[in-house]
C-alpha positions as CSV (number, residue, x, y, z in Angstrom):
1,M,9.7,-22.3,12.2
2,P,6.6,-21.8,9.7
3,L,4.2,-19.2,10.6
4,L,1.3,-21.7,9.9
5,P,1.0,-25.5,10.0
6,P,0.8,-27.8,7.2
7,P,-2.7,-28.6,5.7
8,R,-4.2,-31.3,7.7
9,P,-5.5,-34.4,5.5
10,R,-9.1,-33.9,4.5
11,R,-11.7,-35.6,6.3
12,P,-15.0,-36.8,4.2
13,P,-18.0,-35.1,5.5
14,A,-20.1,-36.7,7.9
15,P,-23.3,-38.6,6.4
16,P,-26.6,-37.4,7.2
17,A,-28.6,-38.8,9.6
18,R,-30.4,-42.0,8.3
19,G,-33.2,-41.2,5.9
20,R,-32.8,-37.5,6.3
21,A,-31.0,-35.1,3.6
22,P,-28.4,-32.4,5.1
23,A,-30.0,-29.1,6.1
24,P,-29.4,-26.3,3.9
25,P,-27.2,-23.7,5.0
26,P,-28.5,-20.8,6.8
27,A,-29.9,-18.1,4.6
28,C,-27.1,-15.7,6.3
29,F,-24.3,-17.8,5.0
30,G,-25.6,-17.4,1.4
31,G,-25.3,-13.9,1.7
32,M,-21.8,-14.0,3.3
33,V,-21.0,-16.2,-0.2
34,A,-22.3,-13.8,-2.4
35,V,-20.3,-10.9,-0.6
36,V,-17.2,-12.9,-0.9
37,E,-18.1,-13.8,-4.7
38,R,-17.8,-10.1,-5.2
39,C,-14.6,-9.7,-3.6
40,V,-13.2,-12.5,-5.3
41,E,-14.7,-10.9,-8.9
42,S,-12.9,-7.6,-7.9
43,G,-9.5,-9.4,-7.3
44,I,-9.8,-8.8,-3.4
45,L,-9.8,-12.3,-2.6
46,R,-8.3,-15.5,-4.5
47,G,-10.0,-19.0,-4.2
48,D,-13.3,-20.5,-4.1
49,P,-15.9,-18.0,-2.7
50,R,-17.9,-20.7,-0.4
51,R,-14.7,-21.7,1.3
52,L,-13.6,-18.4,2.0
53,A,-17.0,-17.3,3.2
54,L,-17.2,-20.6,5.5
55,T,-13.5,-19.5,6.9
56,L,-14.6,-16.0,7.4
57,W,-18.1,-17.1,8.8
58,S,-16.4,-19.4,11.2
59,S,-14.0,-16.8,12.3
60,M,-17.0,-14.4,13.4
61,H,-18.8,-17.1,15.2
62,G,-16.0,-18.3,17.1
63,C,-15.4,-14.7,18.4
64,V,-19.2,-14.1,19.0
65,A,-19.5,-17.5,20.8
66,L,-16.6,-16.7,23.0
67,V,-18.0,-13.4,24.0
68,L,-21.3,-15.1,25.0
69,A,-19.8,-18.2,26.4
70,Q,-17.3,-16.1,28.5
71,P,-19.4,-13.0,30.0
72,G,-17.2,-12.8,32.9
73,F,-13.9,-12.0,31.0
74,P,-12.8,-8.4,30.8
75,W,-13.6,-8.1,27.1
76,P,-12.8,-4.9,25.6
77,D,-15.4,-3.1,23.9
78,V,-17.3,-5.8,22.0
79,D,-18.0,-3.8,19.0
80,E,-14.3,-3.0,18.3
81,L,-13.3,-6.4,19.1
82,V,-15.8,-7.6,16.4
83,D,-14.6,-4.8,13.9
84,Q,-10.9,-5.8,14.6
85,A,-11.7,-9.6,14.4
86,V,-13.2,-9.0,10.9
87,I,-10.2,-6.7,9.8
88,V,-7.9,-9.9,10.8
89,A,-10.0,-12.5,9.4
90,G,-10.7,-10.3,5.9
91,F,-7.1,-9.6,5.8
92,G,-5.5,-13.0,6.6
93,S,-7.6,-14.4,3.8
94,A,-6.6,-11.9,1.3
95,M,-2.8,-12.4,2.3
96,L,-3.1,-16.2,2.4
97,S,-5.0,-16.6,-0.5
98,R,-2.1,-15.0,-2.5
99,V,0.7,-17.5,-1.2
100,P,1.0,-21.1,-2.6
101,E,0.3,-23.7,-0.1
102,T,3.8,-24.9,-0.5
103,G,5.2,-21.5,-0.6
104,I,4.5,-20.1,3.1
105,P,7.7,-18.7,4.0
106,A,9.4,-18.9,7.5
107,S,7.8,-16.7,10.4
108,A,11.1,-14.3,10.4
109,E,10.8,-13.7,6.7
110,L,7.2,-13.3,6.3
111,A,7.4,-10.6,9.3
112,G,10.4,-8.8,7.3
113,D,8.2,-9.0,4.0
114,L,5.3,-7.5,6.0
115,D,7.4,-4.9,7.4
116,E,8.5,-3.7,4.1
117,L,5.1,-3.9,2.8
118,A,3.7,-1.6,5.6
119,E,6.5,0.7,5.0
120,R,5.3,0.9,1.4
121,L,1.7,1.4,2.2
122,S,2.6,3.9,4.5
123,R,4.6,5.9,2.2
124,R,1.9,5.5,-0.3
125,R,-0.7,7.0,1.9
126,S,1.7,10.1,2.8
127,E,1.9,10.6,-0.9
128,E,-1.7,10.6,-1.6
129,E,-2.4,12.8,1.2
130,G,0.0,15.1,0.2
131,R,-1.5,15.4,-3.2
132,S,-4.9,15.6,-1.9
133,R,-4.0,18.7,0.2
134,R,-2.2,20.1,-2.7
135,S,-5.0,19.9,-4.9
136,R,-7.5,21.7,-2.1
137,T,-5.3,24.4,-1.8
138,G,-4.6,25.0,-5.4
139,G,-1.0,23.9,-5.1
140,R,0.0,26.6,-2.3
141,S,1.4,25.2,0.8
142,L,-0.6,25.9,4.0
143,P,1.1,27.0,7.1
144,G,1.6,24.1,10.0
Protein backbone atom coordinates (compact mmCIF):
# COMPACT_ATOMS: atom_id res chain seq x y z
CA MET A 1 0.00 0.00 0.00
CA PRO A 2 1.52 3.37 -0.97
CA LEU A 3 2.33 5.84 1.78
CA LEU A 4 0.63 8.72 0.02
CA PRO A 5 -2.55 8.73 -2.04
CA PRO A 6 -2.28 9.52 -5.73
CA PRO A 7 -2.57 13.22 -6.60
CA ARG A 8 -6.15 14.41 -6.94
CA PRO A 9 -7.34 16.05 -10.16
CA ARG A 10 -6.97 19.80 -9.98
CA ARG A 11 -10.07 21.91 -9.57
CA PRO A 12 -10.18 25.30 -11.23
CA PRO A 13 -10.00 28.18 -8.75
CA ALA A 14 -13.30 29.65 -7.67
CA PRO A 15 -14.08 32.86 -9.51
CA PRO A 16 -14.01 36.05 -7.44
CA ALA A 17 -17.31 37.45 -6.23
CA ARG A 18 -19.12 39.34 -8.96
CA GLY A 19 -17.45 42.68 -9.65
CA ARG A 20 -14.66 42.21 -7.07
CA ALA A 21 -11.02 41.39 -7.59
CA PRO A 22 -9.57 38.54 -5.52
CA ALA A 23 -8.02 39.66 -2.24
CA PRO A 24 -4.23 39.77 -2.17
CA PRO A 25 -2.54 37.19 0.03
CA PRO A 26 -1.72 38.26 3.58
CA ALA A 27 1.68 39.89 4.13
CA CYS A 28 2.77 36.99 6.36
CA PHE A 29 2.32 34.65 3.40
CA GLY A 30 4.60 36.84 1.29
CA GLY A 31 7.25 36.54 4.00
CA MET A 32 6.84 32.79 4.02
CA VAL A 33 7.24 32.63 0.24
CA ALA A 34 10.47 34.65 0.56
CA VAL A 35 11.87 32.21 3.14
CA VAL A 36 10.87 29.20 1.01
CA GLU A 37 12.48 30.84 -2.06
CA ARG A 38 15.77 30.95 -0.11
CA CYS A 39 15.34 27.27 0.79
CA VAL A 40 14.79 26.42 -2.89
CA GLU A 41 17.79 28.53 -3.96
CA SER A 42 20.01 26.74 -1.41
CA GLY A 43 18.77 23.29 -2.49
CA ILE A 44 17.01 22.39 0.78
CA LEU A 45 13.64 22.30 -0.98
CA ARG A 46 12.81 21.69 -4.62
CA GLY A 47 9.81 22.94 -6.51
CA ASP A 48 7.65 26.01 -6.82
CA PRO A 49 8.32 28.25 -3.78
CA ARG A 50 4.79 29.64 -3.72
CA ARG A 51 3.20 26.17 -3.77
CA LEU A 52 5.62 24.86 -1.14
CA ALA A 53 4.96 27.89 1.06
CA LEU A 54 1.21 27.40 0.72
CA THR A 55 1.54 23.78 1.82
CA LEU A 56 3.70 24.68 4.84
CA TRP A 57 1.48 27.64 5.75
CA SER A 58 -1.64 25.44 5.54
CA SER A 59 -0.03 22.84 7.80
CA MET A 60 0.80 25.41 10.47
CA HIS A 61 -2.63 27.01 10.29
CA GLY A 62 -4.23 23.59 10.67
CA CYS A 63 -2.18 22.88 13.78
CA VAL A 64 -2.97 26.26 15.34
CA ALA A 65 -6.66 26.05 14.37
CA LEU A 66 -6.98 22.68 16.10
CA VAL A 67 -5.38 23.97 19.29
CA LEU A 68 -7.71 26.98 19.30
CA ALA A 69 -10.85 25.02 18.36
CA GLN A 70 -10.28 22.21 20.87
CA PRO A 71 -9.16 23.90 24.11
CA GLY A 72 -10.37 20.94 26.21
CA PHE A 73 -8.18 18.42 24.38
CA PRO A 74 -5.17 17.27 26.43
CA TRP A 75 -2.58 18.96 24.18
CA PRO A 76 1.10 18.58 25.01
CA ASP A 77 3.07 21.81 25.46
CA VAL A 78 1.78 23.94 22.57
CA ASP A 79 5.18 25.47 21.73
CA GLU A 80 6.69 21.99 21.48
CA LEU A 81 3.72 20.79 19.40
CA VAL A 82 4.08 23.67 16.93
CA ASP A 83 7.87 23.17 16.77
CA GLN A 84 7.32 19.48 15.98
CA ALA A 85 4.68 20.32 13.36
CA VAL A 86 7.12 22.74 11.68
CA ILE A 87 9.84 20.06 11.63
CA VAL A 88 7.49 17.39 10.27
CA ALA A 89 6.08 19.68 7.56
CA GLY A 90 9.52 20.95 6.57
CA PHE A 91 11.20 17.55 6.56
CA GLY A 92 8.27 16.01 4.70
CA SER A 93 8.41 18.78 2.10
CA ALA A 94 12.15 18.32 1.65
CA MET A 95 11.74 14.57 1.23
CA LEU A 96 8.69 14.67 -1.03
CA SER A 97 10.19 17.33 -3.28
CA ARG A 98 12.89 14.81 -4.21
CA VAL A 99 10.56 11.97 -5.16
CA PRO A 100 8.95 11.92 -8.62
CA GLU A 101 5.15 11.93 -8.41
CA THR A 102 5.04 8.55 -10.09
CA GLY A 103 7.92 7.14 -8.04
CA ILE A 104 6.60 7.09 -4.48
CA PRO A 105 7.57 3.65 -3.18
CA ALA A 106 5.39 1.30 -1.18
CA SER A 107 5.25 2.09 2.55
CA ALA A 108 7.39 -0.87 3.64
CA GLU A 109 10.08 -0.03 1.07
CA LEU A 110 10.04 3.62 2.06
CA ALA A 111 10.29 2.73 5.76
CA GLY A 112 13.36 0.57 5.06
CA ASP A 113 14.99 3.33 3.01
CA LEU A 114 14.32 5.86 5.78
CA ASP A 115 15.81 3.48 8.38
CA GLU A 116 18.97 3.25 6.26
CA LEU A 117 19.08 7.04 5.94
CA ALA A 118 18.64 7.48 9.70
CA GLU A 119 21.50 5.04 10.35
CA ARG A 120 23.80 6.89 7.91
CA LEU A 121 22.96 10.23 9.49
CA SER A 122 23.55 8.83 12.97
CA ARG A 123 26.98 7.45 11.95
CA ARG A 124 27.90 10.75 10.29
CA ARG A 125 26.93 12.71 13.41
CA SER A 126 28.99 10.38 15.62
CA GLU A 127 32.01 10.76 13.32
CA GLU A 128 31.66 14.55 13.29
CA GLU A 129 31.38 14.68 17.07
CA GLY A 130 34.51 12.52 17.36
CA ARG A 131 36.47 14.83 15.03
CA SER A 132 35.24 17.89 16.90
CA ARG A 133 36.21 16.38 20.27
CA ARG A 134 39.70 15.47 18.97
CA SER A 135 40.25 18.95 17.53
CA ARG A 136 39.32 20.57 20.88
CA THR A 137 41.76 18.33 22.76
CA GLY A 138 44.62 18.57 20.28
CA GLY A 139 44.14 14.93 19.27
CA ARG A 140 44.39 13.62 22.85
CA SER A 141 41.73 11.28 24.17
CA LEU A 142 39.89 12.43 27.24
CA PRO A 143 38.95 9.98 29.99
CA GLY A 144 35.34 8.86 30.18
